[in-house]
N, C-alpha and C positions, 0 to 999 in steps of 0.2 A: 504493499499499500504505500503510495506517495505521501510525502510529509504534509502536503496541503490537505490530502484526504484525511490523514490522521488528526490534523488540527480541527477539522470541521465535524469529525465524528465523535461520538460519546460512547462510553462503555454502557452495555445494556444494564449493568447493575453496579453503579458506583456506590461506594460505601459511605457511611456517615463521616468517616475519617477523611474522605476526599473533600467533602463539603466543608468540614472543619478546617482543612488546610487552606481552602479558598479564602478564609477569613483572616489569615495570617495571625493566629492567636497570640503569639509571642509579642508581636508588634502591638497589637490591640491591648494586650494586658498592660504594657508600659504606658500607652496613651490613657487608658482608663485610670491607671494610678495617678497620673498628673491631673486628670479631671477631678478625681476624688479629693486630692489635696487642694485644688482650686476651690472646691465647695467648702472644705473644712476651714480654709483660711478666710473665706469671704466675710464671715461674721464672728463676733466673739462667742456667740452661743452655737451649738451644734444644730444642723438642719435636722428635720424630722427623719426618722428612719425610712419612712416610705419615699420621701423625696430623694434621699441619698441613694437608695438602692435602685429605684426605678429611673432616675435621671441618668445615673451612671450606666444603667443597662441600655437606655436609649442611645446615649453617646457611643457605647460599645457596639451596638448593632449598626449604627450609622457608619462607624469606622470599619466594621466588617464588610459592609456593603461596598464601601470604596475599595477595599482590598480585593473583593471578588471581581469587580470591574477591572481592576489592574491586571488580574490574571488573564482576563479575556483580551484586553487590549494589547498586552505584552506576550501573548501566546507564542508568537513566531520568534520574538526575541529570546523568550525563555528557553525555547526548544534548541537554541544554538549555544546556550551557556551551560557549563557543567554544574554550576550552582543551582540552576533553576529548571533544568531539562526534565525533571521528574515531577514538576507541578501538575496537578490534575487536568487542567485544560490543555497545556502544551503537550502532555503525554496521551491525551485522548480519552482519559477516564471520565471526564465530564465534558459535555458538549458546551460550546460557547452560548448557545441559546439557554440551556438549563442553568449555566452559571449566571447569566444576566437575570433570569427570572428569580433565582435565588438572591441575587444582590438587590433586585427591586423589592422583594418581600422583606428583606432585612432592613433596607432603607426606609420603606414606608412605615414599617412597624416602629423603628427606632425614632423616627421624626414624629410619629403619632404619639408615642409615649411622652416625648418632650413637650409637645403642645398641651397635652392633657395634665401632666403632673408638674411641669415646670412653667414654661411661659413661651409665647410665640417667638420672642427674640432669641432664645436659646435654639429653638428649632431652626430659625432662619440662618443663624450663624453656623449651625451644624451642617445645614444644606449647602451653605457656601463652601465649607471646608471639604465636603464630598466632592463638589464640582472642581474645587481647587486641586485636589489630589487626583481624583479619578479621570478628570477630563483635561484641565489645563496643564498639570504636570505630566501625567502619563501619556496622554494622546499627543500633546504638542511639545512642551518644553523638553522633555527627555530626549526627544529626537532632534531638537532645533538648536540647542546651545549648550556648551560646557558649563554654563552657570545655571543649569537646570535645577540642581539641588538647592542653590542659594535662593532662587526666585520662588521655587515651588515649596520651599521650606516653611513658608507661612501656614500652609494647610496642615502640615504635621505639627505646628507649634500651637494650634488653636485649642486643644482639649482643656488646659487649665483655665482658659478664658470661658469656655463652654460651661465648665463646672461652676465657676464663679457667678456667671450670669444666671444659671439655673436657680441659684439661691437668692440673688439680689435684684435680678431683672435690670441691671445697669452694667455698662462697661466702665470698669473702675481703672485708674492708672495703675494700681498694684497688679491687677489682673493682666494688663498689658505688659507689665514688667516680667511676669512669668512667661508670657509669650516671647518676649525679647530674649530670655535665657535659652529657651529651646531653639529659637531661631539662630542665635549665635553658635550654639552647640552643634547644630545639624551639619554644617560643612565639614569640620574636622572629623566628626563621627563617620560620615558617609564616605568621604574621600579616602579615609584609611582602608575601607572595604574596597573602593575602586582601585586603589594601588595594588592591593593584594590580588585582585581579580581582573587586572587590566587586559590581559589576553582575552578573557571571556567578553568583555565589553568591545574590544577591537573586533573580535570574530563577529559579533552581533551588529557591528557598525553603530554602536551607541556612542555619542560624542561626550563621554565623561572626560573630566579635566585631565586625568593622566594620559588618555588616549590622544587628546588633541594638543596638549601643551607639555606633556612629559612629567616624569615623576618628580624632578627637582622643583619645577615651578609649582606642582601640586603641594609639595611639602612646604614651600614658602607660603602658599596661600593657607595651608593648614595652621602654620605657625601664627600668621596674622590673625586668622579667626579665632585661634585659641587665646591669643592675648585679648582680643575683643571679648571673648566668653568669660575670661577671668575678670575683666573689668565690670562686665554686666552682672556677673554673679555676686559682686561686692555691693551692688545697688540695694538689695533688700535690706542689708544692715545700714548702709549709709542713709537710706531714706526713712529709717525707722520702722520699716515693715517687719523686720526680724531683729533678733538680738545676738548676744555674744555666742550662744550655743551654735547658731547657724554659721556665724562667722568662723568659728574654730573648725567646724566640720567641713565647710566649703573650702577653707584654706588647705586643709589636708588633702582633699580629693583633687583640688586644682594642682597642687604640687606633684601628685602622682601622675596626673594627666600630662603635665609638662615633662616629667621624667620619661614616661613612655614615648612621647613624641620625639624627644631628644635621642632616645635610644634608637628609634626607627630611623631618624635622620642620620645618625652615625653609622648604622649597620646596613641600611637600605635593604634590609631583609623583609620579604613579604610576610614572613611569619610574625615579625615584630609589628608590622602594619595590622595584622589580624589580631594580635595581642592588644593593640590600642583600640581597635574596633570594638572588641568584646568588653574591654574596661569601660569604654565610653558609654555602653548601655548601662553597666552597673553605676557608673558616675551619675547619670541623670536620675536614676532611681534613688541613690543615696542623697543627692542634692534635694529632691522634693521631700524625702523623708526627714532630712535635717530642718527644712522649712516647717514641716508639720510638727515635729517634736519641740522645736523652738517656740512655736505658737502656743503650744499647750503647757510647756515647761519652761517659762521665761526665766532667764537669768539676769543679773544686774548688767545694764548696758555699760560698756567701756566709755570713759569721758571723750 
């Protein structure tokens, strides 16, 4: 069977694991963690259990819908890359039509939940993030410019804002600060993966920065964005949003990030790039947990 036939065909009996894979559960789990923290930081008092559970469920379902669309749009690219060639749509286990129907059901359900239990503004912003990731980034930016991950990073940075708005029904500067942290973190996080998997992206003709401008230039950009990330992550303390506990925690994980980046710059080893990539995932989770713990266990602020 030709590749095009395989891509358009679907297994007669895809499993629930195939559909779960479409949702990119690990990625969505990190996104939902940041939306949870956004909700818990929004007010001094805790949101209701119902709102907390259902709003984050709605955000998670919407993010899962965007991920499923990504599988469909990128199915030919995925089939050419060793990292993604076994994804359900690219391998023919789930047909593009069924994947899109699955995505539609997830998206409508998620947005409906947000309208009912949270507010229309949260649903609107969530819908905009779906369009930003599944359409603007995946369908256009990813194939159009090596700055794709920078421009498209706003969609992936939205969840803490969504969680915040679900509680307050307003767009607060502190919520936008959380968005800015993820936005600054995204390029060094993803470019580390792109360096390690550069041959894959070159084979699939995807203009990721290491493919178009080389590893050295990409490492320079990673360094500059990492400095920006370090500066932005200081703002919660400097603005009074967080206290010394957050400051101590984020200083430690920033130092570790810089150490791993320097190590990769020195060795130029793809394995070190992957080590930085995996650490960056733990980094963003730790950062939001530091924000959360600091919020509920405040220490005396440094003068």
